[in-house]
C-alpha positions as CSV (number, residue, x, y, z in Angstrom):
1,M,-0.1,0.0,0.0
2,R,1.4,3.8,-0.7
3,P,-0.2,5.6,2.1
4,V,0.7,9.2,0.7
5,K,-2.9,11.1,0.4
6,F,-1.6,14.5,1.5
7,R,-0.4,17.6,-1.3
8,W,0.4,20.1,1.0
9,P,2.7,23.1,0.4
10,R,6.6,22.6,1.9
11,A,6.0,25.3,4.4
12,L,2.7,23.4,5.5
13,R,4.6,20.5,5.8
14,M,7.2,21.9,7.8
15,L,4.5,22.9,10.4
16,A,3.3,19.5,10.3
17,Y,6.8,17.7,10.7
18,L,7.6,19.7,13.4
19,P,10.9,18.5,14.4
20,R,11.1,15.2,16.4
21,P,13.5,14.5,19.6
22,G,17.1,14.3,19.1
23,S,17.7,10.8,20.1
24,S,14.8,9.8,21.0
25,V,10.9,11.0,22.0
26,A,11.6,10.4,25.8
27,S,14.6,11.3,26.0
28,L,14.3,14.7,24.8
29,W,11.1,15.0,26.5
30,A,12.7,14.8,29.6
31,R,15.5,16.8,28.8
32,A,12.8,19.6,28.1
33,V,11.3,19.3,31.1
34,V,14.4,19.3,33.2
35,L,15.9,22.1,31.7
36,G,12.7,24.3,31.9
37,L,9.8,25.6,30.5
38,G,11.0,29.4,28.9
39,L,10.6,30.3,25.5
40,G,13.9,29.0,24.5
41,L,15.4,32.6,24.3
42,G,17.9,32.2,27.2
43,L,14.9,33.6,29.2
44,T,11.9,31.9,31.2
45,L,8.3,32.9,30.0
46,G,7.5,36.2,31.3
47,M,11.0,37.4,32.0
48,P,12.1,40.7,30.1
49,S,14.0,40.1,26.9
50,A,17.6,42.2,27.1
51,H,18.2,41.6,23.2
52,A,17.3,39.3,20.1
53,R,18.4,36.4,19.9
54,P,19.9,34.6,16.7
55,S,17.8,31.5,17.6
56,I,14.4,30.7,19.5
57,S,12.5,27.2,20.8
58,Q,9.1,26.8,21.7
59,Y,9.8,25.3,25.4
60,D,13.4,24.9,25.5
61,E,16.6,26.0,25.1
62,P,17.5,25.5,21.6
63,R,20.3,22.7,21.1
64,Y,22.8,24.6,19.1
65,P,24.5,27.6,20.4
66,A,24.9,30.8,18.5
67,N,28.3,29.7,17.0
68,F,27.4,26.6,15.9
69,T,28.5,25.6,12.1
70,H,26.2,23.3,10.9
71,F,23.3,21.0,11.9
72,D,24.7,17.1,13.5
73,Y,22.9,15.4,10.8
74,A,24.3,17.2,7.8
75,D,27.6,16.5,6.4
76,P,29.3,20.1,5.5
77,N,32.3,18.0,3.6
78,A,29.6,16.1,1.4
79,P,30.4,16.8,-2.2
80,A,28.4,19.6,-3.7
81,D,28.0,18.9,-7.5
82,G,26.5,16.0,-9.4
83,T,22.7,15.5,-10.4
84,L,19.8,13.8,-8.5
85,S,17.0,12.3,-10.8
86,F,13.7,11.9,-8.8
87,Q,10.4,11.0,-9.4
88,N,6.9,11.8,-8.4
89,Y,7.4,14.1,-5.2
90,N,3.9,13.4,-3.9
91,E,1.0,12.1,-5.6
92,L,0.5,14.7,-8.9
93,Q,1.1,12.9,-11.7
94,T,1.5,16.1,-13.9
95,Y,1.9,19.8,-13.0
96,D,0.3,23.1,-14.3
97,S,1.8,25.8,-12.4
98,M,4.9,27.7,-10.6
99,N,3.0,29.1,-8.2
100,P,2.6,26.7,-4.8
101,F,0.8,29.1,-3.0
102,L,-2.9,28.6,-4.9
103,V,-5.9,26.5,-4.6
104,R,-6.4,25.7,-8.2
105,G,-3.7,24.4,-10.3
106,A,-1.4,21.5,-9.7
107,P,2.5,23.4,-8.6
108,A,5.9,21.7,-10.2
109,P,7.2,19.4,-7.6
110,D,8.9,20.8,-4.7
111,V,8.8,24.4,-6.3
112,L,8.0,25.9,-3.0
113,H,10.9,24.4,-0.7
114,L,13.4,24.6,-3.5
115,M,12.8,28.3,-4.6
116,F,11.4,29.9,-1.6
117,D,13.2,30.3,2.0
118,T,11.6,31.1,5.0
119,L,12.6,33.7,7.6
120,M,13.9,30.7,9.8
121,Q,15.1,27.3,9.3
122,R,13.5,24.6,11.7
123,S,15.8,22.0,12.9
124,W,15.3,18.4,12.2
125,D,16.5,17.2,15.9
126,E,14.9,19.3,18.2
127,L,11.2,19.4,19.8
128,A,10.9,22.8,18.0
129,S,13.5,25.3,17.2
130,E,14.4,27.7,14.6
131,Y,17.6,29.0,13.4
132,P,18.8,31.9,10.9
133,L,18.1,32.1,7.4
134,I,16.4,35.2,5.9
135,A,16.5,36.9,9.4
136,D,19.4,36.7,11.1
137,D,17.8,37.2,14.8
138,V,14.5,37.7,16.6
139,E,13.4,39.5,19.4
140,V,10.1,38.3,21.3
141,A,7.6,40.4,23.1
142,P,8.2,39.4,27.1
143,D,4.4,39.1,26.9
144,L,4.5,37.0,23.7
145,S,2.5,39.6,21.8
146,S,4.9,40.3,19.1
147,A,8.1,39.2,17.7
148,T,10.5,41.4,15.7
149,F,12.5,39.5,13.0
150,H,15.9,41.6,11.6
151,I,16.5,40.9,8.2
152,N,20.2,39.5,7.1
153,P,21.5,42.2,5.1
154,A,23.5,40.0,2.6
155,A,19.6,38.3,1.9
156,R,19.0,38.5,-1.9
157,F,16.4,37.3,-4.3
158,S,17.3,35.5,-7.4
159,N,17.4,38.5,-9.1
160,G,20.0,40.0,-7.1
161,D,17.4,42.4,-5.3
162,P,18.2,42.8,-1.5
163,I,15.4,41.2,0.5
164,T,13.7,43.9,2.9
165,A,11.2,44.1,5.4
166,A,8.6,45.1,3.2
167,D,9.1,42.1,1.3
168,V,8.5,40.1,4.0
169,K,5.2,41.9,5.0
170,Y,4.1,41.8,1.1
171,S,4.6,37.8,1.6
172,F,2.7,37.6,4.5
173,D,-0.1,39.9,3.1
174,T,-0.4,38.2,0.2
175,L,-0.4,34.6,1.9
176,T,-3.1,35.8,4.2
177,S,-5.0,37.5,1.3
178,P,-8.1,35.5,-0.3
179,Q,-6.1,35.4,-3.7
180,A,-4.1,32.5,-1.7
181,S,-4.6,29.2,-0.3
182,P,-6.8,29.6,2.9
183,M,-4.4,26.7,4.3
184,F,-2.2,29.7,4.7
185,N,-4.1,32.1,6.2
186,A,-5.1,29.3,8.7
187,Q,-1.1,28.6,9.4
188,F,-0.8,32.1,10.0
189,A,-4.1,32.9,11.8
190,V,-2.5,33.6,15.2
191,I,-0.7,36.5,13.2
192,K,-2.4,40.0,13.3
193,R,-0.2,41.8,11.1
194,A,3.0,42.4,9.7
195,V,4.8,45.9,10.6
196,V,7.7,47.3,8.9
197,V,9.6,49.0,11.5
198,D,12.8,49.9,9.1
199,R,14.4,48.7,5.7
200,A,15.9,45.7,7.6
201,T,13.2,45.1,10.5
202,V,9.6,44.0,10.3
203,R,7.5,43.1,13.8
204,F,4.7,40.6,13.5
205,E,1.9,40.9,15.7
206,F,0.3,38.1,17.4
207,R,-3.4,38.3,18.0
208,H,-3.1,36.5,21.2
209,A,-0.3,35.3,23.2
210,E,1.0,31.6,22.3
211,R,4.1,30.0,22.7
212,G,4.3,28.8,18.9
213,A,3.7,32.0,17.7
214,P,7.0,33.1,17.0
215,L,8.1,30.1,15.2
216,I,5.2,30.5,13.0
217,A,5.8,33.7,12.2
218,G,9.3,32.3,11.2
219,D,7.9,29.7,8.6
220,L,6.9,32.3,6.4
221,P,8.0,32.1,3.0
222,V,9.3,34.9,1.3
223,F,8.7,36.2,-2.1
224,S,9.6,39.4,-4.2
225,P,6.6,41.8,-5.3
226,K,8.3,41.6,-9.0
227,W,7.2,38.4,-9.6
228,G,4.2,38.5,-11.5
229,M,5.5,42.1,-12.6
230,R,4.0,43.3,-16.4
231,A,6.3,45.1,-18.6
232,D,4.1,48.1,-18.2
233,G,5.0,48.6,-14.4
234,T,1.4,47.1,-12.9
235,R,1.5,43.6,-11.1
236,A,-1.4,40.4,-12.1
237,P,-3.7,39.6,-9.6
238,F,-1.5,37.2,-7.1
239,D,-4.0,34.3,-8.1
240,Q,-3.9,34.9,-11.8
241,I,0.2,34.3,-11.3
242,A,0.5,30.6,-12.6
243,N,3.1,30.1,-15.4
244,E,5.9,33.0,-14.1
245,V,8.8,31.7,-13.0
246,P,9.3,33.0,-9.4
247,V,11.7,35.8,-8.4
248,S,12.9,33.6,-5.8
249,S,14.4,33.7,-2.2
250,G,15.7,29.9,-2.3
251,P,18.5,27.9,-3.5
252,Y,17.6,26.8,-6.9
253,L,16.3,28.2,-9.9
254,V,14.2,26.8,-12.8
255,E,16.7,25.5,-15.5
256,S,13.9,23.5,-17.6
257,R,10.7,22.6,-18.2
258,K,10.3,19.7,-20.7
259,N,6.7,19.4,-20.3
260,D,3.6,18.7,-17.6
261,K,5.9,16.1,-16.4
262,E,9.4,16.9,-16.4
263,I,11.1,19.7,-14.5
264,T,14.7,20.3,-14.0
265,Y,15.8,22.7,-11.2
266,R,19.6,24.2,-11.2
267,R,21.1,25.4,-7.5
268,N,22.0,29.0,-7.8
269,P,25.8,30.1,-8.1
270,A,25.0,33.2,-6.4
271,Y,22.8,31.4,-3.6
272,W,23.6,33.7,-0.8
273,A,22.7,31.5,2.6
274,A,24.9,28.5,1.1
275,D,27.5,28.8,4.1
276,L,25.2,29.7,6.8
277,P,24.9,27.2,9.6
278,S,21.4,26.6,9.2
279,R,22.1,25.9,5.2
280,R,25.8,23.9,5.2
281,G,25.6,20.6,4.1
282,M,22.4,21.0,2.2
283,Y,21.4,21.2,-1.0
284,R,24.3,19.3,-2.4
285,F,23.1,18.4,-5.9
286,A,23.8,21.0,-8.7
287,H,20.7,19.9,-10.7
288,I,17.4,18.2,-9.5
289,T,15.4,16.7,-12.3
290,F,11.6,15.7,-11.3
291,K,10.0,12.9,-13.5
292,L,6.6,12.4,-13.1
293,Y,4.5,8.9,-13.6
294,R,0.9,8.0,-13.9
295,D,1.7,5.3,-11.4
296,H,3.9,4.0,-8.6
297,Y,4.5,0.3,-10.8
298,T,5.9,2.5,-13.9
299,Q,8.1,4.8,-11.5
300,L,9.7,1.2,-9.9
301,E,10.2,-0.5,-13.0
302,A,12.1,3.4,-14.2
303,F,14.0,3.2,-10.8
304,K,15.4,-0.3,-11.5
305,A,16.0,0.8,-15.1
306,G,18.5,3.1,-13.8
307,D,16.0,6.4,-14.7
308,A,16.3,7.5,-11.2
309,D,18.8,7.9,-8.7
310,A,16.5,7.4,-5.5
311,I,12.9,6.1,-4.4
312,V,10.9,6.3,-1.9
313,E,8.5,3.2,-1.1
314,Y,5.4,3.1,0.5
315,S,4.2,-0.6,-0.9
316,A,5.3,-3.0,2.1
317,T,4.6,-5.8,-1.1
318,Q,6.9,-3.7,-3.3
319,W,9.4,-3.6,-0.8
320,A,9.3,-7.4,-0.2
321,R,8.9,-8.7,-3.5
322,K,9.8,-6.3,-6.3
323,Y,13.0,-4.5,-5.4
324,V,14.9,-7.6,-6.9
325,G,16.8,-7.6,-10.4
326,K,20.3,-7.7,-11.7
327,N,21.2,-4.1,-10.6
328,F,20.5,-5.2,-6.9
329,D,22.5,-8.1,-7.6
330,N,25.4,-5.9,-9.0
331,G,25.1,-3.4,-5.9
332,V,24.0,-0.6,-8.5
333,L,20.8,0.0,-6.6
334,K,20.6,-0.8,-2.5
335,K,17.5,-1.0,-0.4
336,G,17.8,1.3,2.7
337,N,15.6,0.9,5.8
338,F,16.0,4.0,8.1
339,A,14.3,4.9,11.6
340,D,11.6,7.2,12.1
341,G,9.9,9.1,14.9
342,P,6.3,9.5,15.9
343,A,3.8,8.2,13.5
344,Q,1.3,9.7,11.3
345,M,-2.6,8.9,11.5
346,Q,-3.6,7.1,8.5
347,G,-7.4,6.2,8.1
348,M,-10.4,6.1,5.8
349,L,-11.7,9.4,6.2
350,I,-15.7,9.1,7.0
351,N,-17.6,12.6,5.7
352,L,-20.0,13.5,8.5
353,R,-21.5,15.8,5.8
354,K,-23.4,13.1,4.7
355,P,-26.4,12.2,6.6
356,M,-26.0,8.4,6.7
357,F,-23.0,8.8,9.1
358,R,-23.5,11.4,11.4
359,D,-24.4,8.7,14.6
360,V,-21.4,7.9,16.2
361,R,-22.7,4.2,16.3
362,V,-22.5,3.6,12.3
363,R,-19.4,5.0,12.4
364,H,-18.1,2.6,15.2
365,A,-19.5,0.1,12.9
366,L,-17.6,0.9,10.3
367,T,-14.4,0.7,12.0
368,M,-15.2,-2.9,13.4
369,A,-15.8,-4.2,9.7
370,F,-11.6,-3.5,9.1
371,D,-9.6,-6.3,9.6
372,Y,-6.1,-5.0,9.9
373,D,-4.9,-8.2,11.2
374,W,-5.4,-10.4,8.3
375,M,-3.8,-7.5,5.5
376,N,-0.9,-7.2,8.2
377,R,-0.6,-10.7,7.9
378,M,-1.5,-11.5,4.4
379,M,-0.4,-8.7,2.1
380,F,2.1,-6.6,4.0
381,Y,4.4,-9.0,5.1
382,G,4.2,-8.0,9.0
383,Q,5.9,-4.3,8.0
384,Y,3.1,-2.1,9.6
385,R,1.8,-0.9,12.8
386,R,-1.8,-0.5,13.8
387,T,-2.8,3.0,14.0
388,G,-4.7,3.8,17.5
389,S,-4.0,7.1,18.1
390,Y,-3.9,11.0,16.3
391,F,-0.1,11.0,18.4
392,A,1.2,7.8,18.0
393,A,4.7,7.2,19.5
394,S,4.5,10.4,21.0
395,P,4.1,11.6,24.4
396,F,0.8,13.6,23.2
397,G,-1.1,10.5,22.8
398,A,-3.6,9.2,25.3
399,S,-3.3,5.7,27.0
400,G,-4.7,4.2,29.9
401,M,-7.2,6.0,32.3
402,P,-7.5,10.0,31.7
403,G,-5.6,11.7,34.4
404,A,-7.1,14.5,36.7
405,K,-5.9,17.4,34.2
406,E,-7.7,15.3,31.0
407,L,-10.7,14.7,33.3
408,A,-11.0,18.8,34.2
409,L,-10.9,19.5,30.1
410,L,-13.7,17.0,29.5
411,E,-16.1,17.4,32.0
412,P,-18.2,20.3,30.9
413,Y,-18.5,18.1,27.8
414,R,-19.7,14.9,29.6
415,A,-23.1,15.0,28.0
416,S,-22.1,15.6,24.6
417,L,-19.1,13.1,24.5
418,P,-19.2,8.9,24.0
419,P,-18.9,7.7,27.5
420,E,-15.5,5.6,26.5
421,V,-13.9,8.9,26.7
422,F,-14.3,8.8,30.2
423,G,-12.7,5.4,30.3
424,Q,-9.8,3.3,29.4
425,M,-8.5,4.4,26.3
426,V,-9.9,2.2,23.5
427,K,-7.8,0.0,21.0
428,P,-8.8,-0.5,17.4
429,P,-10.5,-3.7,16.9
430,D,-8.4,-6.7,16.2
431,T,-8.9,-10.0,14.7
432,L,-6.5,-11.9,16.8
433,P,-7.4,-14.8,18.6
434,P,-10.1,-15.2,20.3
435,N,-11.1,-12.3,18.5
436,S,-12.4,-12.6,15.0
437,L,-14.0,-10.9,12.0
438,R,-16.9,-12.7,12.3
439,G,-17.4,-11.5,16.0
440,N,-16.4,-8.1,15.0
441,L,-19.2,-8.1,12.7
442,R,-22.0,-8.6,14.9
443,V,-20.9,-6.1,17.1
444,A,-21.2,-3.6,13.9
445,R,-24.6,-5.3,12.9
446,D,-26.0,-4.5,16.4
447,L,-24.4,-1.0,16.1
448,L,-26.0,-0.4,12.8
449,A,-29.4,-1.9,14.7
450,Q,-29.3,0.7,17.4
451,A,-29.0,3.2,14.8
452,G,-32.1,2.4,13.1
453,W,-30.3,0.6,10.3
454,H,-31.4,-2.8,9.9
455,Y,-31.3,-5.9,7.2
456,R,-34.3,-6.2,5.0
457,D,-34.6,-6.9,1.0
458,G,-31.0,-7.8,0.6
459,A,-29.7,-4.4,1.9
460,L,-29.0,-2.5,4.9
461,R,-31.8,0.1,5.2
462,D,-32.9,3.1,7.1
463,V,-36.1,3.5,8.4
464,N,-37.4,4.9,5.3
465,G,-36.3,2.1,3.4
466,T,-33.2,4.2,1.7
467,P,-30.2,1.5,1.3
468,M,-27.1,2.5,2.7
469,K,-24.6,2.7,-0.3
470,I,-21.0,3.9,0.3
471,E,-18.5,5.4,-2.3
472,I,-14.6,5.2,-1.7
473,I,-12.8,7.1,-3.9
474,D,-8.8,6.8,-4.2
475,D,-6.3,8.0,-7.1
476,Q,-3.7,5.1,-6.4
477,P,-4.2,1.6,-8.2
478,G,-2.3,-0.2,-5.3
479,M,-4.7,0.3,-2.8
480,D,-7.3,-1.2,-4.3
481,R,-6.2,-4.5,-2.4
482,L,-6.8,-3.0,1.0
483,I,-10.2,-1.5,0.1
484,L,-11.9,-4.3,-1.6
485,P,-11.5,-6.7,1.3
486,Y,-12.6,-4.0,3.1
487,M,-15.6,-3.5,0.8
488,Q,-16.5,-7.4,1.3
489,A,-16.7,-7.1,5.1
490,L,-18.8,-4.2,4.6
491,A,-21.3,-6.5,2.1
492,N,-21.8,-9.0,4.9
493,L,-23.9,-6.2,6.5
494,G,-25.8,-5.5,3.9
495,I,-24.0,-2.3,2.9
496,E,-23.1,-1.5,-0.8
497,A,-20.1,0.0,-1.1
498,H,-17.9,0.5,-4.5
499,L,-14.4,1.9,-5.0
500,R,-14.0,4.5,-7.5
501,Q,-10.3,5.2,-8.8
502,I,-9.9,8.6,-10.6
503,D,-6.9,10.6,-11.5
504,S,-5.1,12.8,-8.9
505,A,-6.3,16.4,-9.9
506,L,-9.9,15.2,-9.7
507,Y,-9.5,13.3,-6.3
508,Q,-7.9,16.5,-4.8
509,K,-10.6,18.7,-6.3
510,R,-13.1,16.5,-4.6
511,I,-11.7,16.0,-1.2
512,D,-10.6,19.8,-1.3
513,N,-14.8,20.6,-2.1
514,F,-15.8,17.5,0.5
515,E,-17.3,15.7,-2.5
516,F,-16.6,11.8,-1.1
517,D,-17.9,9.5,1.5
518,M,-14.9,7.6,2.5
519,T,-11.5,7.7,1.3
520,T,-8.1,7.2,2.6
521,Y,-5.8,10.0,4.0
522,I,-2.8,10.7,6.3
523,Y,-2.6,13.4,9.1
524,P,1.0,13.8,9.2
525,P,2.9,13.7,12.4
526,V,3.8,16.3,15.0
527,T,6.5,16.7,17.6
528,I,4.7,19.7,18.9
529,P,1.1,19.6,18.4
530,G,-0.4,23.5,17.6
531,V,-2.0,25.6,14.9
532,E,-2.6,22.8,12.7
533,L,-5.3,21.0,15.2
534,A,-7.7,23.9,14.3
535,R,-7.3,23.4,10.5
536,R,-7.3,19.8,11.1
537,F,-10.2,19.3,13.5
538,G,-11.6,22.9,14.1
539,S,-15.3,23.2,13.3
540,A,-14.6,26.6,11.6
541,A,-12.5,24.9,9.2
542,A,-15.4,22.3,8.5
543,S,-17.0,24.0,5.8
544,Q,-13.4,26.3,4.6
545,V,-13.0,24.7,0.8
546,G,-9.2,23.3,0.9
547,S,-8.9,23.1,4.6
548,E,-7.6,19.4,6.1
549,N,-11.3,19.1,8.0
550,Y,-12.1,16.6,5.7
551,P,-14.5,14.7,8.0
552,G,-16.3,17.8,9.0
553,I,-15.6,17.6,12.4
554,R,-17.8,20.2,14.1
555,S,-17.5,19.7,18.2
556,P,-17.8,22.2,20.6
557,A,-15.7,19.4,23.0
558,V,-13.0,19.6,19.8
559,D,-13.3,23.1,19.8
560,S,-12.1,23.8,23.5
561,L,-9.6,21.1,23.4
562,I,-7.8,22.5,20.6
563,H,-8.1,26.0,22.3
564,A,-6.7,24.8,25.5
565,A,-3.6,23.2,23.5
566,L,-2.9,26.2,21.8
567,A,-3.3,28.2,25.4
568,A,-1.0,25.8,27.4
569,T,1.9,27.4,29.0
570,T,3.8,24.3,30.1
571,L,4.3,20.7,28.3
572,D,2.1,19.1,30.8
573,D,-0.8,21.4,30.1
574,L,-0.1,20.8,26.3
575,Q,-0.3,17.2,26.9
576,A,-3.1,17.0,29.1
577,A,-5.1,18.6,26.2
578,T,-3.8,16.7,23.6
579,R,-4.3,13.7,25.4
580,A,-8.1,14.6,26.0
581,L,-8.5,15.3,22.5
582,D,-7.0,12.3,21.2
583,R,-9.9,10.4,23.6
584,V,-12.9,12.3,21.9
585,L,-11.3,11.9,18.3
586,I,-10.7,8.2,18.7
587,N,-13.8,7.7,20.5
588,S,-15.9,9.8,17.7
589,Y,-14.7,7.5,14.9
590,Y,-14.0,10.1,12.6
591,L,-12.1,7.6,10.8
592,V,-11.4,3.7,10.3
593,P,-8.0,3.6,11.6
594,E,-5.3,1.8,9.4
595,Y,-1.7,1.6,9.7
596,Y,1.8,3.1,9.6
597,A,5.1,2.3,8.7
598,P,8.0,2.3,11.9
599,G,10.4,4.0,9.4
600,A,11.3,5.4,5.9
601,R,12.2,2.4,2.9
602,I,14.2,4.4,0.5
603,G,15.7,2.5,-2.6
604,Y,18.7,4.4,-4.1
605,K,21.8,4.0,-6.4
606,T,24.9,3.2,-4.6
607,T,26.6,6.4,-6.4
608,L,24.6,8.5,-3.9
609,G,25.8,8.9,-0.1
610,F,23.8,10.1,3.1
611,P,25.1,11.9,6.2
612,E,26.1,9.2,9.0
613,I,23.3,10.8,11.6
614,V,19.8,10.3,10.3
615,P,17.7,13.2,11.7
616,A,15.0,12.5,14.0
617,S,12.2,14.3,12.3
618,Y,12.0,14.1,8.6
619,Q,9.9,13.5,5.2
620,Y,11.6,11.0,3.5
621,E,11.7,12.8,0.2
622,D,12.7,15.9,1.9
623,W,15.6,14.2,3.4
624,V,17.0,12.9,0.0
625,I,16.6,15.8,-1.6
626,D,18.3,18.4,0.9
627,Y,20.7,16.2,2.7
628,W,21.8,13.7,0.4
629,F,24.8,14.0,-2.2
630,A,26.5,12.1,-5.0
631,R,29.5,10.4,-3.9
632,R,33.0,11.3,-5.1
633,Q,34.0,9.0,-8.1
634,A,37.6,7.4,-7.7
635,A,40.0,8.3,-10.1
636,S,40.8,6.1,-12.7
637,H,44.4,5.0,-13.7
C-alpha cells in the first residue's frame, strides 16, 4: 500500500513535520522538562528580553549555540556537485503551475521548498526550534504579543535584489489574502499583522499570546513583489500568477521545463545563504530533475532501469517482492531502512456531511469491519503497525485512564461525548484469537441496528427503506487491495460499497470540496501539536474549501480542547489537552484507523551518499533532496 494522501505546500508540511526529539522522544522530552519551560530564548517565559537572539525554541533552550557551524545531521564536507534524478514528489502526476501558494492548479514538484526560503530554518532534531536564515535574529516581546525579526543584510532574491522588511510584509499580506490558498491563512491565523519597522526590520503582532507564534512567523516563505510584474510596471493579481518563473529567495532556479511531467532545477551559484550554519551541508546537488509518472508501478520499473537515483517506497508488498533484479544483484541499487519518529495517523476518512454517517454508532460499526490483522499478515509482510492514536508514538497520545487534568478539560462536555471517552483508552478492534472478524461484524450489526439501520430485502436500510451505499474514492491503483476486502466485509453487513479510482487532479478537487463518502488520508505527525489542530479538526475549518477538516468535524468539545492546547503555557498542560483531544477523536470514529510504517524505506543508487546521522524528524523525500549527495567517483588510472 502507498499511504501518501496529502498534497501540502512545503511550508505547511514544515509545520506538520515539526522536528522530532534528538535521540528519542522520551529522552528529549525529559530534557525539556528538566531544563525548564521557557520560550527558549535564553530566558524564562515572562522575563524581560534583554536583546534579540539568533535562535528560538518553543519550550526549551535551542540545542545549537549561537556559534554552531552546521546541524549534526548535515555533512558539510559532502560533495556539492552531481545531479539527482527524482520521481513524483507527491501524488501529483502532472503539474501546470509555478505558484505553490494557490488552491487551483498543480504546482511543480517541490517548487516551494527549492525556490522559496523562510524567515528562519527549523532543525530536525529538536522539539521545535528555529535558526537564522533570511532573518539573522529575532526578539520576542516578554508578553508574547509580538516577535520582531531583523533581515540579514546579505539576503537576496534570485534577481539580485536585497530582501527587505517590506518584501516580508508583502509575502505575509499576500498569503493571508483571499488570493492565496486558505491553508496559508489558517497556518498564519495567530498573526494579526506584519509591520515594517525599518528597511531591515519587521514586527509580527499576534492576536493572542501563544508560545508557538514566533516560530509560526519564522515559517513564513518570502517572495518578491516583482514576481508577476508586467512590462508596464503593473502587477498581475496573485491568483493569476501561474506560469511565471518566481523571483525566488531559495537555493534553486528553474533550468528547464520539458513538459507538464518533467522539470529540472539548478542550484543558484549566487545563492547568498549557502554558507549559513542552517544551510551548510544542504542542497548538495547541482541539478535536480523530477519526472512524473502516472502510477507507482511505472515509477519503480523506471528506477530499476536506472532512470531515477532514489525512490521512497510506501508499499510493503513492493518492498518485499519487487526490489530485486540485476542492478540489486550487482550492487548498482540498494535498499535502505531508516529509523523514524512519531507516527502519522492514517485512516479511511468518513464524511460527516453525509446524513448516513452522522450517528457515531454507524461510524463505530464501519471501524469494526476493518480487518487490519489479516491484511498485515497476508498483504504487508508484517511490516506495519496498527494506528490507534492521532499522536501515536508520541508523549501527546492518550493511554490508560484519563488523568485529573484531562478529566477537568473533558467534564464540561460529558453529556455530549461518548462515555468511552472517560474510560480506558480504546484500542482499535483486532481479529487476533479469541477475536475474529465474524465477531466484530456481529458487534457492527448491533451498532447499526441501534442507529436505526436494519437488514431487509437484501440490503441494510434505514427507517425510510433507503439502502446504505458508500462510494470510496482513491487515486492509487495499489490501494484497491486494501479497500476491496473491506468492501467485502461491509457487504456482509448489507452495505453496498464500491471503489471509484480517479486521477490525482480530480481526486484533490473532490476532497478539497468535500465531495466524497470515504477515502484514505494521512494526517502527518507532529512533535509539538499546534495550529494544525484547528486546520484539521476545528469547526471553523469544516466548511472552508481546501481545509484539512475533511471529515467535517463540528464539535464544541473538540474546539475547546484545541483552544486549551494552543493556550497551554507548560508542556504538562499541552500534554493534558492533546491526550483529552485524542480520546474524543478516537471515540468519535471520524475515520477507520489503518496502519503506519515504523520507518523509511528508500531504494537508491549506490552512487548516492547520505550523512552518517539520520535526523530524528524528517519527511522521507525531503531528506533525500535536502541532505543526500552524489559520491565522489574514484579516479581512474
